[in-house]
N, CA, C, O and the ligand as a Tripos MOL2 file, in Angstrom:
@<TRIPOS>MOLECULE
protein
  265   263    67     0     0
PROTEIN
NO_CHARGES

@<TRIPOS>ATOM
      1 N          -1.7030    2.5200  -15.4380 N.3       1 MET1
      2 CA         -0.5520    2.6770  -14.6640 C.3       1 MET1
      3 C          -0.4120    1.4760  -13.6500 C.2       1 MET1
      4 O          -1.3820    0.9450  -13.1100 O.2       1 MET1
      5 N           0.8640    1.1170  -13.4570 N.am      2 VAL2
      6 CA          1.1030    0.0840  -12.4560 C.3       2 VAL2
      7 C           1.6920    0.8060  -11.2110 C.2       2 VAL2
      8 O           2.6840    1.5300  -11.2880 O.2       2 VAL2
      9 N           1.0320    0.5670  -10.0880 N.am      3 TYR3
     10 CA          1.4330    1.1670   -8.8380 C.3       3 TYR3
     11 C           2.1410    0.1090   -7.9990 C.2       3 TYR3
     12 O           1.6580   -1.0140   -7.8550 O.2       3 TYR3
     13 N           3.2390    0.4690   -7.4730 N.am      4 THR4
     14 CA          4.0320   -0.4790   -6.6190 C.3       4 THR4
     15 C           4.2430    0.1450   -5.2780 C.2       4 THR4
     16 O           4.7770    1.2490   -5.1640 O.2       4 THR4
     17 N           3.8220   -0.5660   -4.2580 N.am      5 PHE5
     18 CA          3.9860   -0.1070   -2.8700 C.3       5 PHE5
     19 C           4.9240   -1.0920   -2.1850 C.2       5 PHE5
     20 O           4.6140   -2.2770   -2.0620 O.2       5 PHE5
     21 N           6.0500   -0.6020   -1.7510 N.am      6 THR6
     22 CA          7.0610   -1.4600   -1.0840 C.3       6 THR6
     23 C           7.0500   -1.1230    0.4330 C.2       6 THR6
     24 O           7.2800    0.0200    0.8290 O.2       6 THR6
     25 N           6.7820   -2.1320    1.2490 N.am      7 CYS7
     26 CA          6.8240   -1.9180    2.6810 C.3       7 CYS7
     27 C           8.1200   -2.5610    3.2100 C.2       7 CYS7
     28 O           8.3480   -3.7580    3.0340 O.2       7 CYS7
     29 N           8.9340   -1.7680    3.8390 N.am      8 SER8
     30 CA         10.1210   -2.3090    4.3890 C.3       8 SER8
     31 C          10.3780   -1.8070    5.8560 C.2       8 SER8
     32 O          11.5160   -1.6790    6.3070 O.2       8 SER8
     33 N           9.2900   -1.5460    6.5320 N.am      9 GLN9
     34 CA          9.3700   -0.9760    7.8670 C.3       9 GLN9
     35 C           9.6520   -2.0920    8.8440 C.2       9 GLN9
     36 O           8.7160   -2.7520    9.2950 O.2       9 GLN9
     37 N          10.9410   -2.3390    9.2020 N.am     10 GLY10
     38 CA         11.3040   -3.2860   10.2350 C.3      10 GLY10
     39 C          11.4320   -4.6990    9.6800 C.2      10 GLY10
     40 O          11.5170   -5.6330   10.4770 O.2      10 GLY10
     41 N          11.4510   -4.9130    8.4040 N.am     11 HIS11
     42 CA         11.5750   -6.2250    7.8030 C.3      11 HIS11
     43 C          12.0840   -6.1660    6.4050 C.2      11 HIS11
     44 O          12.1920   -5.0720    5.8510 O.2      11 HIS11
     45 N          12.4050   -7.2760    5.7980 N.am     12 ASP12
     46 CA         12.7820   -7.2800    4.3870 C.3      12 ASP12
     47 C          11.6640   -6.7100    3.5620 C.2      12 ASP12
     48 O          10.4900   -6.9060    3.8770 O.2      12 ASP12
     49 N          12.0250   -5.9810    2.4730 N.am     13 PRO13
     50 CA         11.0370   -5.3410    1.6520 C.3      13 PRO13
     51 C           9.9970   -6.3540    1.1320 C.2      13 PRO13
     52 O          10.3450   -7.4410    0.6700 O.2      13 PRO13
     53 N           8.7530   -5.9790    1.2180 N.am     14 VAL14
     54 CA          7.6140   -6.7420    0.6690 C.3      14 VAL14
     55 C           6.9260   -5.8110   -0.3400 C.2      14 VAL14
     56 O           6.6130   -4.6620   -0.0270 O.2      14 VAL14
     57 N           6.7060   -6.3040   -1.4990 N.am     15 THR15
     58 CA          6.1650   -5.4340   -2.5540 C.3      15 THR15
     59 C           4.7150   -5.8140   -2.9120 C.2      15 THR15
     60 O           4.3840   -6.9930   -3.0450 O.2      15 THR15
     61 N           3.8830   -4.8150   -3.0590 N.am     16 PHE16
     62 CA          2.5210   -5.0410   -3.4920 C.3      16 PHE16
     63 C           2.3320   -4.2000   -4.7580 C.2      16 PHE16
     64 O           2.7570   -3.0460   -4.8210 O.2      16 PHE16
     65 N           1.6770   -4.8060   -5.7770 N.am     17 THR17
     66 CA          1.4670   -4.0910   -6.9780 C.3      17 THR17
     67 C          -0.0320   -4.0730   -7.3760 C.2      17 THR17
     68 O          -0.7670   -5.0110   -7.0690 O.2      17 THR17
     69 N          -0.4550   -3.0400   -8.0330 N.am     18 ALA18
     70 CA         -1.8240   -2.9660   -8.5050 C.3      18 ALA18
     71 C          -1.8300   -2.1870   -9.7990 C.2      18 ALA18
     72 O          -1.0830   -1.2210   -9.9550 O.2      18 ALA18
     73 N          -2.7020   -2.6200  -10.7630 N.am     19 GLU19
     74 CA         -2.8630   -1.9150  -11.9470 C.3      19 GLU19
     75 C          -4.1540   -1.1060  -11.8150 C.2      19 GLU19
     76 O          -5.2150   -1.6430  -11.4980 O.2      19 GLU19
     77 N          -4.0320    0.2150  -12.0690 N.am     20 ALA20
     78 CA         -5.2460    1.0930  -11.8680 C.3      20 ALA20
     79 C          -5.2150    2.2320  -12.7850 C.2      20 ALA20
     80 O          -4.1630    2.6070  -13.3030 O.2      20 ALA20
     81 N          -6.4110    2.8210  -13.0070 N.am     21 GLU21
     82 CA         -6.5810    3.9170  -13.9190 C.3      21 GLU21
     83 C          -6.1350    5.2580  -13.2710 C.2      21 GLU21
     84 O          -5.6800    6.1900  -13.9360 O.2      21 GLU21
     85 N          -6.2960    5.2840  -11.9570 N.am     22 ASN22
     86 CA         -6.0320    6.5090  -11.2530 C.3      22 ASN22
     87 C          -5.6260    6.2510   -9.8110 C.2      22 ASN22
     88 O          -5.7290    5.1190   -9.3370 O.2      22 ASN22
     89 N          -5.1630    7.2830   -9.0990 N.am     23 ASP23
     90 CA         -4.7230    7.1480   -7.7560 C.3      23 ASP23
     91 C          -5.7170    6.5430   -6.7930 C.2      23 ASP23
     92 O          -5.3680    5.7000   -5.9670 O.2      23 ASP23
     93 N          -6.9930    6.9890   -6.9080 N.am     24 ASP24
     94 CA         -8.0160    6.5070   -6.0120 C.3      24 ASP24
     95 C          -8.2200    5.0000   -6.1100 C.2      24 ASP24
     96 O          -8.3490    4.2860   -5.1150 O.2      24 ASP24
     97 N          -8.2430    4.5490   -7.3850 N.am     25 GLU25
     98 CA         -8.4500    3.1230   -7.5840 C.3      25 GLU25
     99 C          -7.1610    2.3510   -7.0710 C.2      25 GLU25
    100 O          -7.2410    1.2620   -6.5020 O.2      25 GLU25
    101 N          -6.0490    2.9640   -7.3050 N.am     26 ALA26
    102 CA         -4.8210    2.2330   -6.8990 C.3      26 ALA26
    103 C          -4.7380    2.1760   -5.3500 C.2      26 ALA26
    104 O          -4.3140    1.1620   -4.7960 O.2      26 ALA26
    105 N          -5.1270    3.2260   -4.6760 N.am     27 VAL27
    106 CA         -5.1470    3.1760   -3.1900 C.3      27 VAL27
    107 C          -6.0600    2.0610   -2.7020 C.2      27 VAL27
    108 O          -5.6940    1.2620   -1.8400 O.2      27 VAL27
    109 N          -7.2650    2.0310   -3.2790 N.am     28 ALA28
    110 CA         -8.2090    1.0050   -2.8650 C.3      28 ALA28
    111 C          -7.6450   -0.4120   -3.0350 C.2      28 ALA28
    112 O          -7.7590   -1.2620   -2.1510 O.2      28 ALA28
    113 N          -7.0340   -0.6320   -4.2070 N.am     29 LYS29
    114 CA         -6.4720   -1.9660   -4.5080 C.3      29 LYS29
    115 C          -5.3350   -2.3600   -3.6390 C.2      29 LYS29
    116 O          -5.2380   -3.4930   -3.1670 O.2      29 LYS29
    117 N          -4.4320   -1.3610   -3.4220 N.am     30 LEU30
    118 CA         -3.2510   -1.6280   -2.5560 C.3      30 LEU30
    119 C          -3.6160   -1.8340   -1.1260 C.2      30 LEU30
    120 O          -3.0320   -2.6790   -0.4470 O.2      30 LEU30
    121 N          -4.6000   -1.0570   -0.6380 N.am     31 MET31
    122 CA         -5.0270   -1.2770    0.7290 C.3      31 MET31
    123 C          -5.5950   -2.6450    0.9400 C.2      31 MET31
    124 O          -5.3340   -3.2940    1.9530 O.2      31 MET31
    125 N          -6.3970   -3.0970   -0.0470 N.am     32 GLU32
    126 CA         -6.9750   -4.3820    0.0000 C.3      32 GLU32
    127 C          -5.8800   -5.4820   -0.0420 C.2      32 GLU32
    128 O          -5.9630   -6.4810    0.6730 O.2      32 GLU32
    129 N          -4.8910   -5.2780   -0.8670 N.am     33 GLU33
    130 CA         -3.7820   -6.2950   -1.0390 C.3      33 GLU33
    131 C          -2.9000   -6.3370    0.1910 C.2      33 GLU33
    132 O          -2.4360   -7.3990    0.6070 O.2      33 GLU33
    133 N          -2.6680   -5.1280    0.7840 N.am     34 ALA34
    134 CA         -1.7270   -5.0570    1.9150 C.3      34 ALA34
    135 C          -2.3960   -5.3310    3.2350 C.2      34 ALA34
    136 O          -1.7010   -5.4530    4.2430 O.2      34 ALA34
    137 N          -3.7060   -5.4350    3.2870 N.am     35 ARG35
    138 CA         -4.4200   -5.5370    4.5180 C.3      35 ARG35
    139 C          -3.9010   -6.6410    5.4250 C.2      35 ARG35
    140 O          -3.6410   -6.4120    6.6060 O.2      35 ARG35
    141 N          -3.7540   -7.8120    4.8850 N.am     36 GLY36
    142 CA         -3.2850   -8.9570    5.6560 C.3      36 GLY36
    143 C          -1.8840   -8.7310    6.2060 C.2      36 GLY36
    144 O          -1.6100   -9.0280    7.3690 O.2      36 GLY36
    145 N          -1.0130   -8.2110    5.3780 N.am     37 HIS37
    146 CA          0.3120   -7.8770    5.7740 C.3      37 HIS37
    147 C           0.3410   -6.9010    6.9320 C.2      37 HIS37
    148 O           1.0420   -7.1040    7.9230 O.2      37 HIS37
    149 N          -0.4490   -5.8170    6.7850 N.am     38 LEU38
    150 CA         -0.4910   -4.7530    7.7720 C.3      38 LEU38
    151 C          -1.0020   -5.3190    9.1230 C.2      38 LEU38
    152 O          -0.4460   -5.0530   10.1890 O.2      38 LEU38
    153 N          -2.0650   -6.0940    9.0180 N.am     39 ALA39
    154 CA         -2.6820   -6.6260   10.2380 C.3      39 ALA39
    155 C          -1.7200   -7.5840   10.9600 C.2      39 ALA39
    156 O          -1.6690   -7.6200   12.1900 O.2      39 ALA39
    157 N          -0.9660   -8.3510   10.1770 N.am     40 GLU40
    158 CA         -0.0880   -9.3680   10.7540 C.3      40 GLU40
    159 C           1.2170   -8.7380   11.2990 C.2      40 GLU40
    160 O           1.6460   -9.0090   12.4200 O.2      40 GLU40
    161 N           1.8230   -7.8840   10.4470 N.am     41 VAL41
    162 CA          3.1820   -7.3580   10.7580 C.3      41 VAL41
    163 C           3.1370   -5.9650   11.4220 C.2      41 VAL41
    164 O           4.0030   -5.6430   12.2370 O.2      41 VAL41
    165 N           2.1690   -5.1720   11.0890 N.am     42 HIS42
    166 CA          2.0840   -3.8160   11.5800 C.3      42 HIS42
    167 C           0.7390   -3.5210   12.2070 C.2      42 HIS42
    168 O          -0.0420   -2.7360   11.6690 O.2      42 HIS42
    169 N           0.4650   -4.1390   13.3290 N.am     43 PRO43
    170 CA         -0.8260   -3.8780   13.9920 C.3      43 PRO43
    171 C          -1.0590   -2.4300   14.2420 C.2      43 PRO43
    172 O          -2.2070   -1.9870   14.2610 O.2      43 PRO43
    173 N           0.0220   -1.6450   14.4430 N.am     44 ASP44
    174 CA         -0.0610   -0.2190   14.6520 C.3      44 ASP44
    175 C          -0.6250    0.4950   13.4490 C.2      44 ASP44
    176 O          -1.4350    1.4130   13.5760 O.2      44 ASP44
    177 N          -0.1690    0.0430   12.2250 N.am     45 LEU45
    178 CA         -0.6520    0.6190   10.9810 C.3      45 LEU45
    179 C          -2.0500    0.1500   10.6790 C.2      45 LEU45
    180 O          -2.8670    0.9110   10.1610 O.2      45 LEU45
    181 N          -2.3330   -1.0860   10.9950 N.am     46 ALA46
    182 CA         -3.6420   -1.6610   10.7350 C.3      46 ALA46
    183 C          -4.7650   -0.9330   11.5110 C.2      46 ALA46
    184 O          -5.9200   -0.8920   11.0880 O.2      46 ALA46
    185 N          -4.3810   -0.3830   12.6250 N.am     47 SER47
    186 CA         -5.3690    0.2540   13.5350 C.3      47 SER47
    187 C          -5.5090    1.7620   13.2100 C.2      47 SER47
    188 O          -6.2670    2.4860   13.8550 O.2      47 SER47
    189 N          -4.7600    2.1970   12.1980 N.am     48 MET48
    190 CA         -4.8970    3.5920   11.7990 C.3      48 MET48
    191 C          -6.1860    3.7670   10.9700 C.2      48 MET48
    192 O          -6.7560    2.8070   10.4520 O.2      48 MET48
    193 N          -6.6080    5.0170   10.8720 N.am     49 SER49
    194 CA         -7.8020    5.2430   10.0760 C.3      49 SER49
    195 C          -7.4920    4.9900    8.6190 C.2      49 SER49
    196 O          -6.3250    5.0400    8.2320 O.2      49 SER49
    197 N          -8.4830    4.7230    7.7990 N.am     50 PRO50
    198 CA         -8.2730    4.4800    6.3750 C.3      50 PRO50
    199 C          -7.5080    5.6990    5.6940 C.2      50 PRO50
    200 O          -6.7070    5.5060    4.7790 O.2      50 PRO50
    201 N          -7.7860    6.9100    6.1700 N.am     51 ASP51
    202 CA         -7.1610    8.1030    5.5640 C.3      51 ASP51
    203 C          -5.6600    8.0450    5.9110 C.2      51 ASP51
    204 O          -4.8470    8.3740    5.0470 O.2      51 ASP51
    205 N          -5.2570    7.6480    7.1140 N.am     52 GLN52
    206 CA         -3.8810    7.5860    7.4870 C.3      52 GLN52
    207 C          -3.1470    6.4840    6.7020 C.2      52 GLN52
    208 O          -2.0400    6.6820    6.2020 O.2      52 GLN52
    209 N          -3.7990    5.3300    6.6160 N.am     53 THR53
    210 CA         -3.1960    4.2130    5.8600 C.3      53 THR53
    211 C          -2.9600    4.6490    4.4570 C.2      53 THR53
    212 O          -1.9040    4.3810    3.8840 O.2      53 THR53
    213 N          -3.9640    5.3450    3.8700 N.am     54 LYS54
    214 CA         -3.8650    5.9020    2.5220 C.3      54 LYS54
    215 C          -2.6030    6.7220    2.3720 C.2      54 LYS54
    216 O          -1.8380    6.5530    1.4220 O.2      54 LYS54
    217 N          -2.4000    7.6090    3.3230 N.am     55 GLN55
    218 CA         -1.2400    8.5190    3.2310 C.3      55 GLN55
    219 C           0.1110    7.6990    3.2760 C.2      55 GLN55
    220 O           1.0770    8.0440    2.5950 O.2      55 GLN55
    221 N           0.1310    6.6720    4.0510 N.am     56 VAL56
    222 CA          1.3450    5.8400    4.1730 C.3      56 VAL56
    223 C           1.6090    5.2270    2.8000 C.2      56 VAL56
    224 O           2.7310    5.2760    2.2970 O.2      56 VAL56
    225 N           0.5760    4.6520    2.2010 N.am     57 ILE57
    226 CA          0.7320    4.0330    0.9090 C.3      57 ILE57
    227 C           1.1180    5.0250   -0.2000 C.2      57 ILE57
    228 O           2.0340    4.7720   -0.9820 O.2      57 ILE57
    229 N           0.4250    6.1220   -0.2510 N.am     58 ILE58
    230 CA          0.7400    7.1690   -1.2150 C.3      58 ILE58
    231 C           2.2010    7.7050   -1.1220 C.2      58 ILE58
    232 O           2.8680    7.9870   -2.1170 O.2      58 ILE58
    233 N           2.6220    7.8150    0.1160 N.am     59 SER59
    234 CA          3.9640    8.4080    0.2790 C.3      59 SER59
    235 C           5.0860    7.4050   -0.0270 C.2      59 SER59
    236 O           6.2520    7.7810   -0.1490 O.2      59 SER59
    237 N           4.7090    6.1040   -0.1500 N.am     60 ASN60
    238 CA          5.6590    5.0700   -0.4110 C.3      60 ASN60
    239 C           5.5980    4.3930   -1.7500 C.2      60 ASN60
    240 O           6.4390    3.5490   -2.0560 O.2      60 ASN60
    241 N           4.6290    4.7410   -2.5510 N.am     61 TRP61
    242 CA          4.4700    3.9830   -3.8020 C.3      61 TRP61
    243 C           5.2390    4.6040   -4.9410 C.2      61 TRP61
    244 O           5.6520    5.7620   -4.8720 O.2      61 TRP61
    245 N           5.4310    3.8220   -5.9970 N.am     62 THR62
    246 CA          5.9840    4.3340   -7.2040 C.3      62 THR62
    247 C           5.0260    3.9790   -8.2930 C.2      62 THR62
    248 O           4.3300    2.9690   -8.1940 O.2      62 THR62
    249 N           4.9620    4.8010   -9.3700 N.am     63 LYS63
    250 CA          4.1010    4.5280  -10.5390 C.3      63 LYS63
    251 C           4.9060    4.3140  -11.7210 C.2      63 LYS63
    252 O           5.9580    4.9350  -11.8760 O.2      63 LYS63
    253 N           4.4500    3.4190  -12.6210 N.am     64 SER64
    254 CA          5.1060    3.2270  -13.8790 C.3      64 SER64
    255 C           4.0240    2.9420  -14.9330 C.2      64 SER64
    256 O           2.9400    2.4500  -14.6190 O.2      64 SER64
    257 N           4.3430    3.2550  -16.1540 N.am     65 GLU65
    258 CA          3.4510    2.9600  -17.2550 C.3      65 GLU65
    259 C           3.3110    1.4510  -17.4210 C.2      65 GLU65
    260 O           4.3030    0.7230  -17.3880 O.2      65 GLU65
    261 N           2.0770    0.9820  -17.5990 N.am     66 SER66
    262 CA          2.0000   -0.4780  -17.7860 C.3      66 SER66
    263 C           2.3050   -0.8370  -19.1990 C.2      66 SER66
    264 O           2.2910   -2.0150  -19.5540 O.2      66 SER66
    265 ZN          5.5980   -4.1900    6.2950 Zn       67 ZN67
@<TRIPOS>BOND
     1     1     2 1
     2     2     3 1
     3     3     4 2
     4     3     5 am
     5     5     6 1
     6     6     7 1
     7     7     8 2
     8     7     9 am
     9     9    10 1
    10    10    11 1
    11    11    12 2
    12    11    13 am
    13    13    14 1
    14    14    15 1
    15    15    16 2
    16    15    17 am
    17    17    18 1
    18    18    19 1
    19    19    20 2
    20    19    21 am
    21    21    22 1
    22    22    23 1
    23    23    24 2
    24    23    25 am
    25    25    26 1
    26    26    27 1
    27    27    28 2
    28    27    29 am
    29    29    30 1
    30    30    31 1
    31    31    32 2
    32    31    33 am
    33    33    34 1
    34    34    35 1
    35    35    36 2
    36    35    37 am
    37    37    38 1
    38    38    39 1
    39    39    40 2
    40    39    41 am
    41    41    42 1
    42    42    43 1
    43    43    44 2
    44    43    45 am
    45    45    46 1
    46    46    47 1
    47    47    48 2
    48    47    49 am
    49    49    50 1
    50    50    51 1
    51    51    52 2
    52    51    53 am
    53    53    54 1
    54    54    55 1
    55    55    56 2
    56    55    57 am
    57    57    58 1
    58    58    59 1
    59    59    60 2
    60    59    61 am
    61    61    62 1
    62    62    63 1
    63    63    64 2
    64    63    65 am
    65    65    66 1
    66    66    67 1
    67    67    68 2
    68    67    69 am
    69    69    70 1
    70    70    71 1
    71    71    72 2
    72    71    73 am
    73    73    74 1
    74    74    75 1
    75    75    76 2
    76    75    77 am
    77    77    78 1
    78    78    79 1
    79    79    80 2
    80    79    81 am
    81    81    82 1
    82    82    83 1
    83    83    84 2
    84    83    85 am
    85    85    86 1
    86    86    87 1
    87    87    88 2
    88    87    89 am
    89    89    90 1
    90    90    91 1
    91    91    92 2
    92    91    93 am
    93    93    94 1
    94    94    95 1
    95    95    96 2
    96    95    97 am
    97    97    98 1
    98    98    99 1
    99    99   100 2
   100    99   101 am
   101   101   102 1
   102   102   103 1
   103   103   104 2
   104   103   105 am
   105   105   106 1
   106   106   107 1
   107   107   108 2
   108   107   109 am
   109   109   110 1
   110   110   111 1
   111   111   112 2
   112   111   113 am
   113   113   114 1
   114   114   115 1
   115   115   116 2
   116   115   117 am
   117   117   118 1
   118   118   119 1
   119   119   120 2
   120   119   121 am
   121   121   122 1
   122   122   123 1
   123   123   124 2
   124   123   125 am
   125   125   126 1
   126   126   127 1
   127   127   128 2
   128   127   129 am
   129   129   130 1
   130   130   131 1
   131   131   132 2
   132   131   133 am
   133   133   134 1
   134   134   135 1
   135   135   136 2
   136   135   137 am
   137   137   138 1
   138   138   139 1
   139   139   140 2
   140   139   141 am
   141   141   142 1
   142   142   143 1
   143   143   144 2
   144   143   145 am
   145   145   146 1
   146   146   147 1
   147   147   148 2
   148   147   149 am
   149   149   150 1
   150   150   151 1
   151   151   152 2
   152   151   153 am
   153   153   154 1
   154   154   155 1
   155   155   156 2
   156   155   157 am
   157   157   158 1
   158   158   159 1
   159   159   160 2
   160   159   161 am
   161   161   162 1
   162   162   163 1
   163   163   164 2
   164   163   165 am
   165   165   166 1
   166   166   167 1
   167   167   168 2
   168   167   169 am
   169   169   170 1
   170   170   171 1
   171   171   172 2
   172   171   173 am
   173   173   174 1
   174   174   175 1
   175   175   176 2
   176   175   177 am
   177   177   178 1
   178   178   179 1
   179   179   180 2
   180   179   181 am
   181   181   182 1
   182   182   183 1
   183   183   184 2
   184   183   185 am
   185   185   186 1
   186   186   187 1
   187   187   188 2
   188   187   189 am
   189   189   190 1
   190   190   191 1
   191   191   192 2
   192   191   193 am
   193   193   194 1
   194   194   195 1
   195   195   196 2
   196   195   197 am
   197   197   198 1
   198   198   199 1
   199   199   200 2
   200   199   201 am
   201   201   202 1
   202   202   203 1
   203   203   204 2
   204   203   205 am
   205   205   206 1
   206   206   207 1
   207   207   208 2
   208   207   209 am
   209   209   210 1
   210   210   211 1
   211   211   212 2
   212   211   213 am
   213   213   214 1
   214   214   215 1
   215   215   216 2
   216   215   217 am
   217   217   218 1
   218   218   219 1
   219   219   220 2
   220   219   221 am
   221   221   222 1
   222   222   223 1
   223   223   224 2
   224   223   225 am
   225   225   226 1
   226   226   227 1
   227   227   228 2
   228   227   229 am
   229   229   230 1
   230   230   231 1
   231   231   232 2
   232   231   233 am
   233   233   234 1
   234   234   235 1
   235   235   236 2
   236   235   237 am
   237   237   238 1
   238   238   239 1
   239   239   240 2
   240   239   241 am
   241   241   242 1
   242   242   243 1
   243   243   244 2
   244   243   245 am
   245   245   246 1
   246   246   247 1
   247   247   248 2
   248   247   249 am
   249   249   250 1
   250   250   251 1
   251   251   252 2
   252   251   253 am
   253   253   254 1
   254   254   255 1
   255   255   256 2
   256   255   257 am
   257   257   258 1
   258   258   259 1
   259   259   260 2
   260   259   261 am
   261   261   262 1
   262   262   263 1
   263   263   264 2
@<TRIPOS>SUBSTRUCTURE
     1 MET1         2 RESIDUE 1 A MET
     2 VAL2         6 RESIDUE 1 A VAL
     3 TYR3        10 RESIDUE 1 A TYR
     4 THR4        14 RESIDUE 1 A THR
     5 PHE5        18 RESIDUE 1 A PHE
     6 THR6        22 RESIDUE 1 A THR
     7 CYS7        26 RESIDUE 1 A CYS
     8 SER8        30 RESIDUE 1 A SER
     9 GLN9        34 RESIDUE 1 A GLN
    10 GLY10       38 RESIDUE 1 A GLY
    11 HIS11       42 RESIDUE 1 A HIS
    12 ASP12       46 RESIDUE 1 A ASP
    13 PRO13       50 RESIDUE 1 A PRO
    14 VAL14       54 RESIDUE 1 A VAL
    15 THR15       58 RESIDUE 1 A THR
    16 PHE16       62 RESIDUE 1 A PHE
    17 THR17       66 RESIDUE 1 A THR
    18 ALA18       70 RESIDUE 1 A ALA
    19 GLU19       74 RESIDUE 1 A GLU
    20 ALA20       78 RESIDUE 1 A ALA
    21 GLU21       82 RESIDUE 1 A GLU
    22 ASN22       86 RESIDUE 1 A ASN
    23 ASP23       90 RESIDUE 1 A ASP
    24 ASP24       94 RESIDUE 1 A ASP
    25 GLU25       98 RESIDUE 1 A GLU
    26 ALA26      102 RESIDUE 1 A ALA
    27 VAL27      106 RESIDUE 1 A VAL
    28 ALA28      110 RESIDUE 1 A ALA
    29 LYS29      114 RESIDUE 1 A LYS
    30 LEU30      118 RESIDUE 1 A LEU
    31 MET31      122 RESIDUE 1 A MET
    32 GLU32      126 RESIDUE 1 A GLU
    33 GLU33      130 RESIDUE 1 A GLU
    34 ALA34      134 RESIDUE 1 A ALA
    35 ARG35      138 RESIDUE 1 A ARG
    36 GLY36      142 RESIDUE 1 A GLY
    37 HIS37      146 RESIDUE 1 A HIS
    38 LEU38      150 RESIDUE 1 A LEU
    39 ALA39      154 RESIDUE 1 A ALA
    40 GLU40      158 RESIDUE 1 A GLU
    41 VAL41      162 RESIDUE 1 A VAL
    42 HIS42      166 RESIDUE 1 A HIS
    43 PRO43      170 RESIDUE 1 A PRO
    44 ASP44      174 RESIDUE 1 A ASP
    45 LEU45      178 RESIDUE 1 A LEU
    46 ALA46      182 RESIDUE 1 A ALA
    47 SER47      186 RESIDUE 1 A SER
    48 MET48      190 RESIDUE 1 A MET
    49 SER49      194 RESIDUE 1 A SER
    50 PRO50      198 RESIDUE 1 A PRO
    51 ASP51      202 RESIDUE 1 A ASP
    52 GLN52      206 RESIDUE 1 A GLN
    53 THR53      210 RESIDUE 1 A THR
    54 LYS54      214 RESIDUE 1 A LYS
    55 GLN55      218 RESIDUE 1 A GLN
    56 VAL56      222 RESIDUE 1 A VAL
    57 ILE57      226 RESIDUE 1 A ILE
    58 ILE58      230 RESIDUE 1 A ILE
    59 SER59      234 RESIDUE 1 A SER
    60 ASN60      238 RESIDUE 1 A ASN
    61 TRP61      242 RESIDUE 1 A TRP
    62 THR62      246 RESIDUE 1 A THR
    63 LYS63      250 RESIDUE 1 A LYS
    64 SER64      254 RESIDUE 1 A SER
    65 GLU65      258 RESIDUE 1 A GLU
    66 SER66      262 RESIDUE 1 A SER
    67 ZN67       265 GROUP 0 **** ****
């Protein structure tokens, strides 16, 4: 599956994608990929707990067959 997480909170949409076997793997990859963006643009999100960040990603991502 290809997981796509689009962040558009207060700026033009920025898209992160990860290919993963399951949701857990996808969350890990997307958190890793989005870390710099979150730290730079969303310090409030970057200071959330990993569980909270996970929820933000899961509630905003889309999945498609690779
Ligand atoms: Zn953002």
